[in-house]
C-alpha positions, 0 to 999 in steps of 0.5 A: 410514511416513517413514523417517529420511532422507525425514524430513531431507530432508522436513523440511529442505525445509519449514526453507527454505521458511519464511521466504521463504513469507510473501514468495511469499504478500504478491507474491501478493496480490489488494490493489491499491493504487491505480486503475492499479496491478497485482500487489500491489506500489507502485513509488512511494510508499505512506504510512500514514493517520491511525487512525480507527475502530480501524485504516489504510490504505495508498495507492500513489502511482506515480512515473510519475504524480508525474514526468508528473501527469495533467492532470486529477489523479488517483484512487487505491484505498487498500488493503483494511482491514476490508472496505473501501477509500478513494479518494483524489484528487490533483490535477496540482499536488501530484502535482508538490509531492510529486514536488519534494519537498514534502508534501501531506496530503489526506482520503479519501473517507468510507467505511462500515466494514462490521465497525462500520457506521461511515462515516468519513474518513482523512488522509494526508500524503505525500511523495516516497518517499525524501525527507528527513524521511520514514518512508516506506519506499519501494516495498514490496508488501501 
């Protein structure tokens, strides 16, 4: 049985950890937002997709790809929602356009949502994080 002092010490520790716990869990996320990304956070821009079949996804476009676009372009994997992801393909020209402050609208691969069996796509309007007029919050974890 806990005495009063032990209860206060343990309770105080719990109160200190509660606000920190979501950030720790988020930082340990196993979701990978891109084929090239690890660690569950985005060092780039990660816009939200359109809503389709009642859900959305995010996709991370790394700053490194915008700064030096691969000649063949790049393919990114969206966040996992409803036990599925989508592929988002950007050409080198599109990556350069985003890097220079422009925006690009692309459609993802068509993938099946296992919860309802519906094949669907999502659209993304991708702008560089911090560009004027964008609601993209910039780098963040999922």
